[in-house]
N, C-alpha and C positions, 0 to 999 in steps of 0.2 A: 188074917184079913181076908177076905173075898176076893177072887181073881178080878172080876169087873170093877171092884172099887181101886184095885192097884193100877189098872188100867186107866181109868178116869183121872187118877191122881197123875199118874204119869203124862197124859196128854194134857192136863191142867198145867203142869210145869213147863210144858213147851209153849203153851199159848201165853202164858204170864211173860217167859222171856221174850217172846215175840212183841207181845205190846210194849215193855220195856223197851226195847231195841227201837220199834218203829216209832215209839212216842218221843223218843229223846228223853224222857223224863229220869232216867238213871245217869248218875254221876261218879260211878266206881261200882266195885264189885258187890253182888248181892250175897248174902246170907240166906240159905235155906234151913227152916229149923221144922223137924218133924215130931210130931207127939202122938201116941196113941193111948186111948183111953178105952175103957170095955165097949162103949158104943159109938165111940166117935174118933175119927182119924183127921187129923189137923195139920196143914202145911203152913209156915208162915214165910214169906219174902221178906227180909229187912235190907233195905237198900239205901244209898245217900240218893236223896233227888225229891223229885216234887211228888205230892200223893196223887193218884190218880182216881177218877171215877168210874165205876163200873155199872152205874145204872143204865140199863137198857134204853138204848135210843134207837129212833126209826134211821133206816139206812135208805139213803137215797141212790138209787141204782144208775142215775145220770152222772154221779160222782165218779165211777168209774171210768169214765171216758173224758174226763177232764185232762189236759196234759199240762204238766209245768215241766219247768228244765230239771226240779230236783223231786219230783214223784211225791211232792206234799199231799196233793189231794188223794193219791191213791194211798198213801201210808196212813191217813187219816180215816180213810174209809176201813182198810183192812185191821185198825186199831177197833174200829166199832162191830167189824164182823167177829174178831177174836173174843171182844167181851161179851158178845150174844152166845158164842160158842161155850165161854167160860161159864156161863150161867146155866147152859145145858148141863156141863160136866160134874158141876159140884152142887152140894145141897146148900151151900152158905158162902157168900163173898163178902169180905169186911174189908175197910181201908182205913187206916189212921196215919196222922204224922206223929213222930215223936222226937223233939229236938231237930236234928239237921237230916233226920232218916224217916223214911215212910215204910209203912208195912201193909203187904197184903196179904190176908188169912182167907185161905179155902177150907171149908169144913166138909167133911164126907161122913154121912151116918153109915156105920157098918153093921 
């Protein structure tokens, strides 16, 4: 696997973990499944919790300056920023709900 693909995959893992933590969508430990085929590398995060949406959404910069006691507004903005970054790092992002678990699948063309 090319070095740049490995770097993008590692950064994507960091972003997924940040998104799950900031969104409060994860209710237990996550499992990471890596699959490599001839032209495709896939990372799947399987976790107990709510399915997340990674559709790119506009970011309102004024939301950075909203203050709350629990930083909810800032956390919500940071989840959107991380989702935007995730789309830049990967070739494909898919989400799905499976029984009590949700899955986030990241695809990379190698």
